[in-house]
All heavy atoms as an XYZ file, in Angstrom:
957
protein
N      96.688    124.460    -28.294
C      96.399    123.713    -29.486
C      96.229    124.693    -30.639
O      95.569    125.706    -30.507
C      95.120    122.905    -29.264
C      94.782    122.052    -30.419
S      93.327    120.963    -30.251
C      92.911    120.960    -28.569
N      96.822    124.389    -31.774
C      96.729    125.274    -32.920
C      95.361    125.188    -33.564
O      94.613    124.233    -33.362
C      97.785    124.908    -33.983
O      97.437    123.624    -34.535
C      99.182    124.882    -33.393
N      95.026    126.178    -34.382
C      93.747    126.181    -35.081
C      93.613    124.948    -35.967
O      92.556    124.340    -36.056
C      93.601    127.458    -35.920
C      92.283    127.550    -36.666
C      91.080    127.648    -35.749
O      91.178    128.115    -34.622
N      89.942    127.189    -36.222
N      94.695    124.539    -36.631
C      94.643    123.367    -37.498
C      94.324    122.113    -36.695
O      93.560    121.261    -37.127
C      95.961    123.202    -38.246
N      94.904    121.980    -35.519
C      94.643    120.822    -34.671
C      93.222    120.858    -34.149
O      92.544    119.836    -34.088
C      95.616    120.806    -33.476
O      96.947    120.793    -33.972
C      95.383    119.613    -32.591
N      92.746    122.024    -33.794
C      91.428    122.167    -33.196
C      90.336    121.601    -34.087
O      89.358    121.065    -33.607
C      91.159    123.645    -32.907
C      89.856    123.875    -32.240
C      89.625    123.843    -30.895
C      88.608    124.148    -32.848
N      88.306    124.086    -30.641
C      87.647    124.281    -31.829
C      88.186    124.290    -34.161
C      86.319    124.541    -32.072
C      86.858    124.552    -34.407
C      85.939    124.679    -33.381
N      90.502    121.661    -35.380
C      89.454    121.231    -36.294
C      89.612    119.794    -36.786
O      88.797    119.315    -37.558
C      89.404    122.165    -37.504
O      90.605    122.044    -38.239
N      90.623    119.083    -36.349
C      90.931    117.761    -36.894
C      90.165    116.648    -36.185
O      90.027    116.663    -34.971
C      92.426    117.485    -36.756
C      93.215    118.620    -37.350
C      94.324    118.322    -38.231
N      94.059    117.245    -39.153
C      94.968    116.350    -39.482
N      96.154    116.405    -38.980
N      94.688    115.403    -40.334
N      89.738    115.675    -36.976
C      89.027    114.513    -36.455
C      89.728    113.252    -36.944
O      90.000    113.109    -38.139
C      87.565    114.480    -36.946
C      86.802    115.711    -36.466
C      86.869    113.196    -36.480
C      85.415    115.839    -37.062
N      89.993    112.339    -36.022
C      90.476    111.013    -36.380
C      89.275    110.083    -36.369
O      88.571    109.982    -35.363
C      91.530    110.518    -35.383
C      92.028    109.093    -35.620
C      92.765    109.000    -36.958
C      92.932    108.651    -34.482
N      89.037    109.426    -37.480
C      87.917    108.503    -37.619
C      88.477    107.100    -37.825
O      89.267    106.878    -38.745
C      87.054    108.906    -38.816
C      85.935    107.963    -39.223
C      84.930    107.796    -38.086
C      85.238    108.491    -40.472
N      88.091    106.174    -36.953
C      88.567    104.798    -37.042
C      87.350    103.886    -37.097
O      86.518    103.901    -36.191
C      89.431    104.405    -35.823
C      90.024    103.017    -36.016
C      90.512    105.440    -35.563
N      87.255    103.101    -38.174
C      86.164    102.137    -38.286
C      86.647    100.930    -39.058
O      87.245    101.073    -40.127
C      84.947    102.752    -38.983
O      83.907    101.795    -39.077
N      86.365     99.742    -38.512
C      86.759     98.515    -39.191
C      85.697     98.036    -40.182
O      85.869     97.028    -40.842
C      87.096     97.419    -38.186
C      85.973     97.127    -37.214
O      84.921     97.780    -37.277
O      86.154     96.229    -36.373
N      84.611     98.782    -40.306
C      83.568     98.489    -41.288
C      83.759     99.458    -42.454
O      83.538    100.668    -42.302
C      82.197     98.681    -40.652
C      81.051     98.481    -41.615
O      81.256     98.514    -42.845
O      79.911     98.312    -41.132
N      84.186     98.964    -43.635
C      84.494     99.864    -44.763
C      83.330    100.765    -45.158
O      83.531    101.949    -45.442
C      84.860     98.913    -45.907
C      85.178     97.616    -45.265
C      84.425     97.566    -43.972
N      82.106    100.238    -45.157
C      80.949    101.061    -45.523
C      80.716    102.164    -44.499
O      80.410    103.307    -44.847
C      79.688    100.192    -45.655
C      79.774     99.221    -46.819
O      80.492     99.517    -47.797
O      79.128     98.157    -46.735
N      80.859    101.814    -43.231
C      80.685    102.793    -42.157
C      81.765    103.875    -42.232
O      81.478    105.060    -42.050
C      80.705    102.089    -40.803
C      80.220    102.954    -39.676
O      79.310    103.757    -39.843
N      80.822    102.794    -38.520
N      82.996    103.470    -42.496
C      84.102    104.427    -42.615
C      83.817    105.426    -43.725
O      83.950    106.638    -43.534
C      85.424    103.692    -42.869
C      86.678    104.566    -42.978
C      86.975    105.268    -41.662
C      87.871    103.714    -43.392
N      83.379    104.934    -44.878
C      83.099    105.809    -46.017
C      81.935    106.749    -45.708
O      82.018    107.960    -45.958
C      82.808    104.975    -47.290
C      82.239    105.835    -48.404
C      84.072    104.270    -47.753
N      80.846    106.216    -45.135
C      79.673    107.065    -44.886
C      79.925    108.097    -43.795
O      79.531    109.267    -43.931
C      78.438    106.223    -44.567
O      78.591    105.533    -43.357
N      80.603    107.697    -42.705
C      80.906    108.665    -41.643
C      81.880    109.738    -42.125
O      81.703    110.921    -41.840
C      81.473    107.964    -40.406
C      80.487    107.224    -39.528
C      81.226    106.497    -38.406
C      79.453    108.167    -38.950
N      82.897    109.317    -42.882
C      83.858    110.290    -43.397
C      83.169    111.269    -44.334
O      83.405    112.479    -44.266
C      85.026    109.603    -44.099
C      86.114    110.594    -44.523
C      87.357    109.900    -44.980
C      88.495    110.817    -45.348
N      88.234    112.177    -45.714
N      82.290    110.777    -45.187
C      81.557    111.654    -46.107
C      80.693    112.656    -45.342
O      80.653    113.846    -45.691
C      80.703    110.821    -47.059
N      80.008    112.196    -44.298
C      79.153    113.093    -43.506
C      79.981    114.152    -42.789
O      79.606    115.339    -42.761
C      78.337    112.287    -42.503
N      81.116    113.750    -42.217
C      81.968    114.710    -41.505
C      82.639    115.680    -42.478
O      82.737    116.873    -42.196
C      83.009    113.960    -40.667
C      82.443    113.159    -39.490
C      83.486    112.194    -38.941
C      81.936    114.088    -38.406
N      83.086    115.172    -43.624
C      83.661    116.047    -44.648
C      82.626    117.060    -45.130
O      82.926    118.249    -45.276
C      84.164    115.232    -45.851
C      85.478    114.512    -45.595
O      86.225    114.909    -44.671
O      85.764    113.550    -46.338
N      81.405    116.589    -45.380
C      80.339    117.471    -45.870
C      80.006    118.566    -44.857
O      79.589    119.661    -45.243
C      79.087    116.656    -46.187
N      80.215    118.273    -43.580
C      79.962    119.270    -42.530
C      81.144    120.225    -42.363
O      81.119    121.097    -41.501
C      79.658    118.570    -41.212
N      82.195    120.043    -43.192
C      83.314    120.974    -43.172
C      84.457    120.606    -42.248
O      85.320    121.434    -41.974
N      84.484    119.375    -41.776
C      85.546    118.961    -40.862
C      86.742    118.399    -41.615
O      86.612    117.860    -42.711
C      85.020    117.921    -39.870
C      83.928    118.446    -39.007
N      84.143    119.390    -38.023
C      82.604    118.189    -38.983
C      83.001    119.680    -37.429
N      82.051    118.966    -37.998
N      87.903    118.501    -41.002
C      89.144    117.941    -41.530
C      89.288    116.548    -40.922
O      89.614    116.407    -39.745
C      90.317    118.849    -41.134
C      91.647    118.358    -41.642
O      91.678    117.430    -42.488
O      92.673    118.880    -41.188
N      89.023    115.514    -41.724
C      88.920    114.151    -41.227
C      90.035    113.281    -41.794
O      90.305    113.303    -42.994
C      87.556    113.526    -41.620
C      87.425    112.112    -41.060
C      86.408    114.400    -41.162
N      90.659    112.503    -40.905
C      91.606    111.475    -41.319
C      90.958    110.142    -40.972
O      90.674    109.877    -39.806
C      92.963    111.619    -40.596
C      93.885    110.468    -40.957
C      93.605    112.959    -40.928
N      90.691    109.323    -41.990
C      90.038    108.039    -41.780
C      91.032    106.899    -41.763
O      91.967    106.868    -42.564
N      90.837    105.961    -40.841
C      91.703    104.773    -40.726
C      90.830    103.528    -40.619
O      89.922    103.488    -39.792
C      92.579    104.867    -39.487
S      93.752    106.226    -39.505
N      91.136    102.501    -41.422
C      90.339    101.277    -41.372
C      90.724    100.314    -40.250
O      89.988     99.371    -39.977
C      90.597    100.641    -42.738
C      91.965    101.120    -43.112
C      92.088    102.498    -42.525
N      91.866    100.547    -39.597
C      92.285     99.665    -38.506
C      92.797    100.497    -37.339
O      93.265    101.632    -37.513
C      93.422     98.718    -38.942
O      94.596     99.492    -39.209
C      93.037     97.893    -40.167
N      92.738     99.905    -36.156
C      93.284    100.563    -34.971
C      94.801    100.682    -35.108
O      95.378    101.704    -34.735
C      92.880     99.805    -33.685
C      93.571    100.397    -32.466
C      91.374     99.838    -33.498
N      95.438     99.673    -35.676
C      96.893     99.714    -35.843
C      97.315    100.909    -36.708
O      98.276    101.613    -36.375
C      97.394     98.408    -36.463
N      96.591    101.154    -37.786
C      96.898    102.313    -38.632
C      96.631    103.618    -37.875
O      97.399    104.576    -37.975
C      96.061    102.273    -39.907
C      96.384    103.377    -40.891
C      95.579    103.279    -42.167
O      95.318    102.166    -42.648
O      95.211    104.350    -42.688
N      95.558    103.649    -37.108
C      95.224    104.845    -36.334
C      96.286    105.140    -35.280
O      96.587    106.306    -35.003
C      93.860    104.685    -35.677
N      96.882    104.093    -34.686
C      97.960    104.283    -33.707
C      99.122    105.013    -34.368
O      99.679    105.969    -33.811
C      98.423    102.926    -33.113
C      99.736    103.076    -32.359
C      97.345    102.360    -32.193
N      99.487    104.599    -35.576
C     100.590    105.235    -36.303
C     100.265    106.693    -36.604
O     101.080    107.589    -36.389
C     100.904    104.459    -37.596
C     101.464    103.079    -37.239
C     101.875    105.220    -38.480
C     101.517    102.106    -38.398
N      99.054    106.947    -37.077
C      98.640    108.312    -37.393
C      98.637    109.177    -36.133
O      99.113    110.316    -36.137
C      97.246    108.317    -38.068
C      96.682    109.717    -38.173
C      97.321    107.674    -39.449
N      98.115    108.631    -35.028
C      98.026    109.384    -33.771
C      99.398    109.691    -33.186
O      99.550    110.670    -32.456
C      97.187    108.616    -32.751
N     100.399    108.881    -33.499
C     101.754    109.156    -33.025
C     102.367    110.323    -33.783
O     103.268    110.981    -33.276
C     102.635    107.907    -33.190
C     102.291    106.813    -32.224
C     103.009    105.504    -32.541
O     103.516    105.285    -33.635
N     103.031    104.615    -31.562
N     101.884    110.604    -34.987
C     102.454    111.654    -35.834
C     101.755    113.001    -35.721
O     102.370    114.032    -35.941
C     102.415    111.227    -37.300
C     103.348    110.103    -37.643
C     103.454    109.934    -39.132
N     102.158    110.000    -39.791
C     101.634    109.041    -40.548
N     102.293    107.943    -40.753
N     100.449    109.198    -41.089
N     100.445    112.999    -35.433
C      99.710    114.261    -35.463
C      98.588    114.283    -34.432
O      97.953    113.267    -34.197
C      99.162    114.518    -36.863
C      98.353    113.374    -37.433
C      98.026    113.551    -38.903
O      97.435    114.582    -39.254
O      98.364    112.655    -39.688
N      98.344    115.453    -33.834
C      97.284    115.577    -32.824
C      95.906    115.797    -33.459
O      95.802    116.282    -34.590
C      97.709    116.792    -32.018
C      98.499    117.618    -32.977
C      99.163    116.661    -33.927
N      94.890    115.448    -32.713
C      93.506    115.624    -33.144
C      92.702    116.218    -32.003
O      93.025    116.013    -30.839
C      92.890    114.274    -33.545
C      93.515    113.676    -34.762
C      94.625    112.852    -34.655
C      93.010    113.952    -36.016
C      95.214    112.308    -35.781
C      93.595    113.420    -37.152
C      94.699    112.596    -37.034
N      91.628    116.927    -32.329
C      90.736    117.482    -31.313
C      89.678    116.467    -30.912
O      89.249    116.412    -29.764
C      90.062    118.744    -31.830
N      89.231    115.670    -31.884
C      88.175    114.692    -31.662
C      88.581    113.387    -32.336
O      89.178    113.407    -33.415
C      86.828    115.178    -32.245
C      85.755    114.112    -32.137
C      86.364    116.459    -31.562
N      88.248    112.276    -31.704
C      88.434    110.964    -32.312
C      87.115    110.216    -32.245
O      86.449    110.214    -31.208
C      89.519    110.171    -31.593
N      86.731    109.626    -33.362
C      85.543    108.781    -33.433
C      86.053    107.375    -33.719
O      86.631    107.124    -34.773
C      84.579    109.237    -34.548
C      83.377    108.311    -34.630
C      84.148    110.684    -34.335
N      85.870    106.477    -32.753
C      86.435    105.136    -32.862
C      85.298    104.118    -32.810
O      84.612    103.990    -31.800
C      87.454    104.867    -31.732
C      88.537    105.958    -31.761
C      88.054    103.473    -31.882
C      89.472    105.923    -30.586
N      85.107    103.424    -33.931
C      84.025    102.466    -34.062
C      84.593    101.157    -34.597
O      84.690    100.953    -35.796
C      82.963    103.020    -35.014
C      81.744    102.132    -35.102
O      81.530    101.312    -34.193
O      81.002    102.248    -36.095
N      85.027    100.309    -33.685
C      85.574     99.013    -34.075
C      84.798     97.911    -33.373
O      84.367     98.071    -32.236
C      87.086     98.890    -33.790
C      87.872     99.869    -34.627
C      87.402     99.068    -32.332
N      84.636     96.795    -34.068
C      83.839     95.678    -33.567
C      84.475     95.023    -32.346
O      83.795     94.731    -31.378
C      83.655     94.654    -34.685
C      82.705     93.538    -34.355
C      81.266     93.996    -34.276
O      80.904     95.030    -34.818
N      80.452     93.244    -33.579
N      85.778     94.763    -32.407
C      86.465     94.059    -31.336
C      87.637     94.890    -30.813
O      88.754     94.745    -31.276
C      86.991     92.706    -31.849
C      85.925     91.752    -32.317
C      85.015     91.299    -31.187
O      85.450     91.121    -30.061
N      83.746     91.132    -31.487
N      87.396     95.780    -29.860
C      88.515     96.543    -29.317
C      89.503     95.612    -28.615
O      89.124     94.585    -28.071
C      87.859     97.507    -28.339
C      86.553     96.896    -28.014
C      86.143     96.068    -29.194
N      90.771     95.970    -28.672
C      91.800     95.152    -28.040
C      92.847     96.065    -27.422
O      92.625     97.273    -27.274
C      92.421     94.191    -29.057
C      93.013     94.914    -30.255
O      93.218     96.147    -30.190
O      93.289     94.259    -31.270
N      93.983     95.523    -27.056
C      95.040     96.323    -26.433
C      95.520     97.451    -27.337
O      95.963     98.477    -26.863
C      96.205     95.426    -26.019
C      95.864     94.459    -24.901
C      95.368     95.148    -23.646
O      95.972     96.150    -23.213
O      94.351     94.693    -23.086
N      95.432     97.271    -28.652
C      95.797     98.357    -29.568
C      94.877     99.553    -29.358
O      95.285    100.694    -29.524
C      95.720     97.890    -31.030
C      96.787     96.895    -31.433
S      98.456     97.581    -31.415
C      98.377     98.713    -32.792
N      93.635     99.292    -28.986
C      92.702    100.384    -28.696
C      93.171    101.216    -27.519
O      93.084    102.440    -27.533
N      93.698    100.556    -26.493
C      94.241    101.287    -25.346
C      95.472    102.084    -25.745
O      95.659    103.218    -25.292
C      94.583    100.323    -24.211
C      93.399     99.714    -23.475
C      93.883     98.733    -22.431
C      92.538    100.791    -22.842
N      96.315    101.499    -26.607
C      97.494    102.231    -27.079
C      97.070    103.465    -27.863
O      97.632    104.546    -27.691
C      98.368    101.325    -27.946
C      99.640    102.008    -28.410
C     100.531    101.102    -29.239
O     100.314     99.890    -29.299
O     101.469    101.655    -29.845
N      96.051    103.303    -28.704
C      95.546    104.446    -29.478
C      95.046    105.543    -28.548
O      95.402    106.715    -28.707
C      94.428    103.991    -30.414
C      93.699    105.098    -31.165
C      94.655    105.903    -32.031
C      92.559    104.516    -31.995
N      94.240    105.191    -27.568
C      93.718    106.200    -26.635
C      94.843    106.880    -25.866
O      94.814    108.094    -25.644
C      92.720    105.566    -25.675
C      91.420    105.099    -26.311
C      90.575    104.345    -25.303
C      90.652    106.260    -26.904
N      95.850    106.114    -25.471
C      97.004    106.703    -24.783
C      97.747    107.681    -25.671
O      98.122    108.775    -25.219
N      97.962    107.332    -26.931
C      98.644    108.231    -27.872
C      97.834    109.502    -28.116
O      98.388    110.606    -28.149
C      98.905    107.532    -29.206
C     100.014    106.521    -29.124
O     100.872    106.591    -28.261
N      99.994    105.557    -30.024
N      96.532    109.345    -28.295
C      95.679    110.517    -28.524
C      95.720    111.456    -27.326
O      95.862    112.665    -27.479
C      94.240    110.071    -28.798
C      94.001    109.351    -30.115
C      92.598    108.749    -30.139
C      94.206    110.293    -31.290
N      95.607    110.896    -26.135
C      95.626    111.719    -24.916
C      96.988    112.378    -24.719
O      97.077    113.516    -24.267
C      95.269    110.859    -23.708
C      95.110    111.689    -22.459
C      94.568    110.830    -21.322
N      94.567    111.610    -20.123
C      95.608    111.726    -19.303
N      96.723    111.104    -19.552
N      95.517    112.468    -18.224
N      98.056    111.664    -25.070
C      99.404    112.228    -24.944
C      99.577    113.438    -25.875
O     100.177    114.436    -25.487
C     100.449    111.164    -25.256
C     101.849    111.685    -25.261
N     102.517    112.002    -24.095
C     102.693    111.972    -26.274
C     103.727    112.474    -24.401
N     103.851    112.448    -25.716
N      99.046    113.345    -27.079
C      99.177    114.431    -28.053
C      98.261    115.616    -27.714
O      98.590    116.748    -28.028
C      98.853    113.930    -29.466
C      99.843    112.903    -29.984
S     101.462    113.592    -30.314
C     101.155    114.414    -31.857
N      97.094    115.343    -27.103
C      96.139    116.400    -26.769
C      95.348    115.951    -25.543
O      94.421    115.150    -25.661
C      95.191    116.670    -27.948
C      94.096    117.659    -27.588
O      94.106    118.275    -26.530
N      93.130    117.801    -28.469
N      95.709    116.475    -24.404
C      95.052    116.054    -23.155
C      93.579    116.452    -23.104
O      92.829    115.938    -22.283
C      95.781    116.633    -21.949
O      95.718    118.047    -21.965
N      93.144    117.347    -23.989
C      91.751    117.795    -24.005
C      90.914    117.084    -25.065
O      89.774    117.464    -25.309
C      91.697    119.298    -24.255
C      92.363    120.115    -23.199
C      92.370    121.586    -23.567
O      91.673    122.024    -24.474
N      93.179    122.359    -22.885
N      91.459    116.057    -25.689
C      90.752    115.398    -26.777
C      89.413    114.840    -26.313
O      89.266    114.379    -25.178
C      91.610    114.286    -27.415
C      90.957    113.815    -28.714
C      91.842    113.142    -26.440
C      91.875    113.007    -29.588
N      88.436    114.916    -27.181
C      87.126    114.313    -26.937
C      87.066    113.051    -27.791
O      87.267    113.111    -28.999
C      86.000    115.267    -27.331
C      84.661    114.761    -26.914
N      83.942    115.349    -25.921
C      83.932    113.714    -27.337
C      82.807    114.685    -25.757
N      82.790    113.688    -26.614
N      86.810    111.915    -27.156
C      86.785    110.644    -27.854
C      85.363    110.099    -27.845
O      84.726    110.006    -26.795
C      87.744    109.627    -27.192
C      87.721    108.306    -27.943
C      89.162    110.191    -27.136
N      84.885    109.756    -29.038
C      83.565    109.156    -29.198
C      83.792    107.691    -29.550
O      84.391    107.377    -30.579
C      82.769    109.880    -30.304
C      82.615    111.364    -29.941
C      81.412    109.209    -30.517
C      82.140    112.243    -31.079
N      83.352    106.808    -28.665
C      83.607    105.373    -28.795
C      82.310    104.601    -28.942
O      81.288    104.994    -28.387
C      84.291    104.848    -27.528
C      85.633    105.436    -27.142
C      85.981    105.044    -25.719
C      86.695    104.957    -28.103
N      82.398    103.464    -29.635
C      81.247    102.573    -29.571
C      81.277    101.873    -28.212
O      82.301    101.782    -27.555
C      81.198    101.609    -30.750
C      82.291    100.574    -30.722
O      83.338    100.782    -30.145
N      82.053     99.459    -31.359
N      80.131    101.400    -27.801
C      79.967    100.886    -26.434
C      80.864     99.693    -26.115
O      81.135     99.424    -24.947
C      78.504    100.522    -26.196
N      81.364     98.991    -27.121
C      82.232     97.834    -26.875
C      83.500     98.227    -26.120
O      84.090     97.403    -25.425
C      82.600     97.164    -28.191
N      83.917     99.484    -26.211
C      85.144     99.933    -25.551
C      85.000    100.040    -24.038
O      85.991    100.050    -23.330
C      85.593    101.281    -26.104
C      86.631    101.176    -27.179
C      86.255    100.898    -28.472
C      87.976    101.342    -26.900
C      87.190    100.795    -29.478
C      88.925    101.231    -27.896
C      88.537    100.952    -29.188
N      83.790    100.124    -23.532
C      83.607    100.295    -22.089
C      84.295     99.202    -21.288
O      84.773     99.443    -20.191
C      82.121    100.343    -21.736
C      81.479    101.658    -22.131
C      80.002    101.683    -21.822
O      79.283    100.766    -22.173
N      79.562    102.742    -21.175
N      84.371     97.995    -21.844
C      85.001     96.890    -21.132
C      86.502     97.093    -20.960
O      87.094     96.577    -20.021
C      84.748     95.578    -21.881
C      83.290     95.176    -22.015
C      83.165     93.937    -22.901
C      82.672     94.933    -20.656
N      87.132     97.834    -21.862
C      88.579     98.028    -21.812
C      89.022     99.218    -20.981
O      90.188     99.334    -20.644
C      89.127     98.251    -23.231
C      89.256     97.063    -24.154
C      89.820     97.526    -25.484
C      90.140     95.993    -23.561
N      88.119    100.116    -20.678
C      88.535    101.416    -20.172
C      88.548    101.543    -18.665
O      88.223    102.577    -18.111
C      87.666    102.511    -20.792
C      87.828    102.612    -22.299
C      86.943    103.700    -22.856
C      89.267    102.853    -22.686
N      88.990    100.514    -17.987
C      89.110    100.604    -16.534
C      90.429    101.236    -16.128
O      90.635    101.554    -14.966
C      88.978     99.212    -15.917
O      90.019     98.382    -16.405
N      91.327    101.430    -17.075
C      92.634    102.004    -16.763
C      92.531    103.524    -16.643
O      92.344    104.224    -17.617
C      93.647    101.616    -17.837
C      93.825    100.124    -17.943
C      95.173     99.743    -18.486
O      96.088    100.593    -18.461
O      95.299     98.614    -18.935
N      92.653    104.018    -15.428
C      92.493    105.447    -15.159
C      93.543    106.297    -15.868
O      93.266    107.409    -16.267
C      92.556    105.716    -13.656
C      91.477    105.020    -12.883
C      90.243    105.866    -12.849
C      89.256    105.295    -11.868
N      88.012    104.892    -12.389
N      94.756    105.780    -16.033
C      95.801    106.587    -16.660
C      95.504    106.871    -18.125
O      95.999    107.835    -18.685
C      97.171    105.923    -16.515
C      97.251    104.578    -17.202
O      96.245    103.885    -17.343
N      98.436    104.192    -17.608
N      94.683    106.066    -18.766
C      94.326    106.291    -20.165
C      93.155    107.263    -20.258
O      93.124    108.147    -21.097
C      93.945    104.968    -20.864
C      95.137    104.016    -20.893
C      93.422    105.206    -22.265
C      96.302    104.453    -21.725
N      92.173    107.107    -19.390
C      90.936    107.870    -19.519
C      90.905    109.141    -18.683
O      90.073    110.005    -18.925
C      89.730    107.000    -19.124
O      89.884    106.571    -17.773
C      89.612    105.796    -20.036
N      91.785    109.277    -17.729
C      91.767    110.452    -16.849
C      91.982    111.719    -17.662
O      92.929    111.844    -18.426
C      92.856    110.321    -15.790
C      92.805    111.410    -14.756
C      93.850    111.169    -13.669
O      94.782    110.406    -13.832
N      93.667    111.836    -12.560
N      91.065    112.665    -17.525
C      91.179    113.940    -18.218
C      90.663    113.924    -19.643
O      90.546    114.956    -20.274
N      90.341    112.759    -20.149
C      89.823    112.649    -21.513
C      88.306    112.607    -21.453
O      87.741    111.887    -20.646
C      90.345    111.360    -22.185
O      91.764    111.390    -22.169
C      89.857    111.234    -23.607
N      87.649    113.366    -22.299
C      86.201    113.329    -22.360
C      85.791    112.184    -23.265
O      86.215    112.116    -24.414
C      85.642    114.657    -22.895
O      86.118    115.715    -22.076
C      84.138    114.648    -22.895
N      84.988    111.278    -22.729
C      84.538    110.118    -23.483
C      83.033    110.170    -23.682
O      82.290    110.504    -22.762
C      84.893    108.825    -22.747
C      86.366    108.565    -22.477
C      86.537    107.352    -21.582
C      87.118    108.377    -23.774
N      82.590    109.816    -24.878
C      81.182    109.661    -25.189
C      81.024    108.287    -25.804
O      81.834    107.884    -26.639
C      80.709    110.728    -26.198
O      80.905    112.020    -25.645
C      79.249    110.543    -26.553
N      79.998    107.570    -25.388
C      79.739    106.246    -25.942
C      78.505    106.292    -26.831
O      77.510    106.928    -26.483
C      79.506    105.222    -24.830
C      80.721    105.015    -23.971
C      80.847    105.639    -22.746
C      81.766    104.206    -24.408
C      81.968    105.465    -21.957
C      82.899    104.022    -23.632
C      82.990    104.653    -22.412
O      84.112    104.482    -21.645
N      78.583    105.610    -27.969
C      77.429    105.468    -28.864
C      77.269    103.986    -29.177
O      78.206    103.202    -29.050
C      77.591    106.272    -30.173
C      77.612    107.761    -29.901
C      78.840    105.848    -30.941
N      76.093    103.615    -29.586
C      75.844    102.228    -29.969
C      76.608    101.898    -31.246
O      76.845    102.774    -32.072
C      74.351    102.001    -30.194
C      73.534    102.098    -28.931
C      73.950    101.082    -27.875
O      74.152     99.899    -28.233
O      74.073    101.473    -26.703
N      76.961    100.638    -31.406
C      77.627    100.182    -32.620
C      76.737    100.525    -33.807
O      75.523    100.386    -33.754
C      77.865     98.670    -32.545
C      78.496     98.084    -33.772
C      79.922     98.520    -33.931
C      80.520     97.902    -35.196
N      81.627     98.642    -35.697
N      77.346    101.003    -34.863
C      76.638    101.372    -36.101
C      75.654    102.518    -35.860
O      74.571    102.553    -36.425
C      75.946    100.173    -36.723
N      76.030    103.474    -35.000
C      75.192    104.656    -34.806
C      75.117    105.410    -36.128
O      76.059    105.409    -36.916
C      75.790    105.554    -33.726
N      74.009    106.049    -36.373
C      73.838    106.770    -37.629
C      74.830    107.926    -37.717
O      75.302    108.442    -36.701
C      72.413    107.305    -37.743
O      72.217    108.372    -36.834
N      75.112    108.333    -38.938
C      76.053    109.435    -39.130
C      75.525    110.718    -38.505
O      76.306    111.532    -38.016
C      76.390    109.630    -40.606
O      75.224    109.847    -41.363
N      74.206    110.902    -38.468
C      73.667    112.122    -37.853
C      73.903    112.129    -36.343
O      74.183    113.179    -35.765
C      72.179    112.286    -38.176
O      71.429    111.218    -37.643
N      73.823    110.974    -35.692
C      74.101    110.898    -34.258
C      75.569    111.187    -33.994
O      75.916    111.964    -33.103
C      73.693    109.521    -33.693
C      72.173    109.391    -33.680
C      74.268    109.304    -32.292
C      71.660    108.016    -33.330
N      76.454    110.581    -34.781
C      77.890    110.815    -34.614
C      78.207    112.277    -34.874
O      78.953    112.907    -34.113
C      78.706    109.887    -35.536
C      80.185    110.261    -35.501
C      78.521    108.429    -35.123
N      77.642    112.848    -35.927
C      77.879    114.254    -36.260
C      77.417    115.166    -35.123
O      78.102    116.130    -34.779
C      77.184    114.612    -37.569
C      77.515    115.952    -38.184
C      79.002    116.102    -38.448
C      76.739    116.129    -39.484
N      76.289    114.853    -34.513
C      75.797    115.631    -33.379
C      76.800    115.593    -32.221
O      77.106    116.629    -31.614
C      74.435    115.102    -32.927
C      73.852    115.940    -31.814
O      73.832    117.161    -31.888
N      73.381    115.278    -30.775
N      77.339    114.419    -31.923
C      78.336    114.300    -30.847
C      79.621    115.059    -31.196
O      80.241    115.680    -30.323
C      78.649    112.841    -30.549
C      77.572    112.138    -29.789
N      77.209    112.478    -28.502
C      76.768    111.104    -30.127
C      76.241    111.699    -28.088
N      75.948    110.855    -29.053
N      80.015    115.015    -32.451
C      81.211    115.761    -32.885
C      80.990    117.254    -32.689
O      81.856    117.955    -32.161
C      81.564    115.428    -34.347
C      82.574    116.417    -34.909
C      82.094    114.001    -34.461
N      79.837    117.760    -33.087
C      79.560    119.189    -32.929
C      79.519    119.586    -31.453
O      80.004    120.664    -31.085
C      78.262    119.564    -33.640
C      78.395    119.535    -35.122
N      77.328    119.500    -35.974
C      79.488    119.526    -35.920
C      77.755    119.479    -37.220
N      79.074    119.497    -37.208
N      78.963    118.726    -30.608
C      78.978    119.008    -29.164
C      80.401    119.054    -28.638
O      80.740    119.911    -27.806
C      78.171    117.945    -28.412
C      76.653    117.983    -28.586
C      76.022    116.743    -27.962
C      76.068    119.247    -28.006
N      81.261    118.160    -29.128
C      82.654    118.148    -28.698
C      83.357    119.436    -29.103
O      84.097    120.033    -28.316
C      83.379    116.941    -29.286
N      83.131    119.891    -30.341
C      83.777    121.127    -30.787
C      83.247    122.341    -30.023
O      83.995    123.261    -29.743
C      83.622    121.314    -32.298
C      84.583    120.493    -33.094
C      84.143    119.630    -34.084
C      85.956    120.574    -32.866
C      85.034    118.863    -34.820
C      86.850    119.819    -33.593
C      86.390    118.960    -34.574
N      81.955    122.333    -29.690
C      81.411    123.446    -28.903
C      82.065    123.522    -27.539
O      82.234    124.610    -26.976
C      79.903    123.297    -28.743
C      79.160    123.812    -29.926
C      77.661    123.853    -29.681
N      77.034    123.461    -30.917
C      76.192    122.456    -31.073
N      75.822    121.746    -30.043
N      75.694    122.176    -32.243
N      82.444    122.382    -26.987
C      83.104    122.361    -25.678
C      84.455    123.062    -25.735
O      84.916    123.596    -24.714
C      83.273    120.921    -25.202
N      85.122    123.096    -26.900
C      86.392    123.792    -27.036
C      86.228    125.300    -27.037
O      87.134    126.026    -26.691
C      87.093    123.378    -28.336
C      87.888    122.108    -28.221
C      87.454    120.943    -28.823
C      89.072    122.082    -27.504
C      88.165    119.778    -28.715
C      89.807    120.918    -27.385
C      89.352    119.766    -27.995
O      90.065    118.621    -27.888
N      85.063    125.758    -27.478
C      84.844    127.200    -27.642
C      84.636    127.881    -26.312
O      84.181    127.399    -25.371
C      83.649    127.467    -28.570
C      83.337    128.947    -28.658
C      83.938    126.899    -29.937
């Protein structure tokens, strides 16, 4: 993985206020963040470029969420994905989650909690 990829974060949130606040917190911490308001948009972005970490916070995960996780894992098998707990119901498919590090947080987790998980994920790369 290149240095540019190593520092990249994909942020997906269907709550506009949450997307803005999380992106601001991650940007302020010096991360290279690409924010997407929908899973469908994130799928397109993930097909074009790899990320080291993905933070996915959507109210109603669906099959597009599985497609997104598959694309992220295909681009970077070592990706660390931070999901809200609603995703646990979808993730019984071993081919999507195998080899991917997953962390679950409560819906609407504070930006400091998410930032802490992001920093732990980046430390795992070192």
